[in-house]
N, C-alpha and C positions, 0 to 999 in steps of 0.2 A: 611517613608516620610522624606523629607529633609527640614530642616530649613536653608535657605541660610545664610551664615555667620556663620554657625555652632551654631546658637543660641538655637534652640530647634529642635529636629527631631521628627516629629509626623505626623499623620493624613492624611486626604485626602478628596476629594470632589465628591459627587454624584450630577450631574446636570440632573434632568429630568424635562421636560417642562410641564407647565400647561397652560390652555387657559382661557382667560377672555377678553371678548369684541372682536370686529371685527377689523381686520386690513387687508390691501391689500398688494400685491406684485407688484413690478415695473419691467417692461421690460427695458432693456438698449440697446442703439444703437450699441455700440462697440461689435464686436464678429463675429461669423460665422452664417449665416442665410441660411438654405437649402430651396430652392424653387422647386416646381414641377408645371409645366405649360403644359397642353395638353399632359401629360404623360412623359415629358422630365424634368430632374432634373439637378440642378447645385447648387453651393454654392457661396454665396456672402460674401466676407470678408470685413467688414466695420470697419473703424477706428473711434475714438471718434469725429473727426472733420467732419465725414460724407463721406469721400472719400471711394469709394467702387470698388473692383475688383472681377471679376467672375472667378471661376474655373469650367471648363466644358462648354458645349454648345458653345456659341459665344465668350467665353473668353472676355467678355465685361468689360468696365470700366464705372464708373458713380458716381453719388452723391446720398446720402441717407439722409432722415430726419425721425425723429420719433416725431410725434405731438400727444400727448395724447396716444390713443391706435391705431393710424394709422401709419403704416410704408410705406414710399414711396421711391422707387428707380428709378431714371432716368437713363436708360440703353443705352449705346452706344457701340454696338458690332462692330466687324471689318467690317461687311457688314451694311452700314447705312440704307439699306432698312428694317432692323429689329430693328431700333431704337424704343424705347418705354418707357412706364412708368408703373412700377409695383405699385400697391396699395393694401395693405392688412389691414384688421381690426383685431387686435390681441385680444386674450382672456387672462385671468389671468395667463395662463401657457406659454405665449409668443408664442403660435401657432395661426395662423390665416388663413383666406381665403379672396380672392379678385380677381383682374383681372390684366392682362397685356394688355395695350392698345398701339397699334403701332401708331407712329406719322409721319412716312414718307411714301410716295408713294412707291410701289403700295398698301400698306396695311393700309394706314392712316385711323384711326378710327376703325379698326378691333380690337375686344377684345377677349381674351381667358381666361377661368377660371384658377385660380392659387391658390396654398396654400403655406404656409411658416412655418418653425419651427426655432425659434431663440434660443439664449443663455437662460439658466434658469433664471427665475425672481430673482431679488434682493429683499430680504425681507425688508419691511418697519418696521417690529417689530419682535423681538424674545423674547420668555419668558423662563426664567430659574428658576429651583428650585434646590438647592444644599444642600446636607448633606454629612458628611464624618467622618472618624474615623482613628486613628492610635494608636497603643499601643507599646511604646518604653520601653523595659525592660532591656536592657544592653547597656553599653557604647561601641559603635563601630562606625566607620566612617559613617556619618559625625558628630556624636555626640562627644563631648569633655569632658563631665562631668556628674556625677550622677544627678545633678540638672536639667538636661534635660529629665530625665526619667518620664514617666507617660502616661496618656491617653488624647488625644486631640480630640475634636468633633467640627464640624461646622454645622450650618444650616442656611438657608436663601433663598430668592428668589428675582428675579428682572425681570422687563420688560425693554428691551432696544430698543429705537426707537428715534424719534425726541424729545420726552420727556421721559427721562429715570428715573425710580424710582426703589427702592428695598432696602433691608436691609439684614444683616447677623450677626450672633453671633459666636464667637469662645470661647471655654472653654478648659483650660488645667488643669487637675487634676494631680498635681505633686506627684511622689512617694517620692521625697526628696526635701525639701525646699519649696519655694513659688510657687503657681500656678499662672495662668494668665487668664484674660477674656478680651474680646474686643467686642464691638457692633459698627457696622458701617452702615452708610446709603449711598446708591449708588446714585451718583448725575450726572453721565454722562457715555456714552458708545459708542463704535465703533464696528460694526459687520464686520468681514472680513471672509466670508464663514462660517466655523464652529469655528472660533476663535472670542471670544468676550472680548474686553479690556475695563474695567470699571474703572472710578475714584470713590473713595468713601471718605467720611468724617468720622472721628472717633467721635462717640457720647459719649462713655465713655470707659475707658480702665484701667486695673490694671495689672502690675505695670506701673507707668510713662505713657508715650505716651499721650500727651496733647489732650484734646477734641478739635475738630476743625481741627486737622491735616488731610491733604489730601494725599492719596497714591493710588496705582493701584492694582486692582484685575484682573487677566487674566485667563479666562477659555477656554480650548481647547477640543473639541470633535474630536477624531481621529479614523479612521477606520484601522489605522496601528496597527499591533500586536507586542507586545514586545516578547523577547525571551522566556518568561514564558507563552506565549499564551494570556496574558491579553491585554486589549486595552491600547493605548498610550495616553489616556486622561490625562490632567494635570490641576492643579489650582495653581496659583502663586500670592502671595502678595509681592509687591515690590514698589520701588519708594519712600521710606520714606525720607522726607526732613530733619528730625531732629534726625538722628542717633547720639549717641547710645540710646537716650531716648526710641525709639520705636523698638529697635533691637530685642526684644523678639518676635515681630510679623513679622519679615522678614521670610516668610515661603514659602515652595513649596511642593506640594503633587502629587504623581504619583502612578501607579500600579506596580512599580518595586519591586522585592524582596529586602528585607533589613535585614542585619544581626542584626540590633539594635532592631527589632520588634519581638513580639511573637504573632502568628507564623511568621517565617521569609519570608514566601511566600507573595507576593503581590496580590492584587485583592480582590473581594468580599469574605468574610470569612477569609481573611488573616490578617496579622498584620498591613497592610497599604493598603488602596484602594481608587480608584478614578473612578467615572463614570460621564461623562459630556454629556448631551444631549442639543443641540441647535436646537430649533424648530421654523421655520419661521411661522409667523401669517399673 
């Protein structure tokens, strides 16, 4: 594992989610919506302002709205006799059923059954649990001194939503010189797919790093494989406002193979490992 700024090289994070309490997922208007009406399918491409264009069938244009769980598209194909209004009631997976109602003669008032499948829902909450380990036994890049050798562990958990909470602890058992500990409480977060960026406040730390200091913890769950076959998951502590006081804790952890660790291979059972799971609730 790499401690950015070459301050300590160690450890890694395992994030596996737990569940507690109920939360919902939200459909969002922007994206591609595939509809099927009377056995005929097309895709509506909808922008965030509700402008909609259709690929297939009548190559229509229109306007779309999403009110609660009801998606409505007012459709204007090239042939105005097929003008109409789609209306679907969506489920939690952003798939729904409804009707197409024609608005112009000679079909005015005629309705056809219709279904739609939209972009995946955006989670209103994710739950994380993370633990990790790294064992640095030799001075090799990015390490610069023996004082960085030792074992580092982290454990903690967080729920990230409109109201974010959580905590974590880092311990560094140094082989040479002074070790380090830090306890942080998570006070805010942003979810972007399987990347979760959280702000945390230092509760207590040794050495230095004043209680109350606020910095950033970023956890990424990735399906991409590294050259060693391990996942490209990562955990990064960054954004320290008062370097060098908190420099010991400018850290980053991955599943990369590292010459500084024993064993040198990365991943579970290796000298450095990270596993991050981001679970929508």
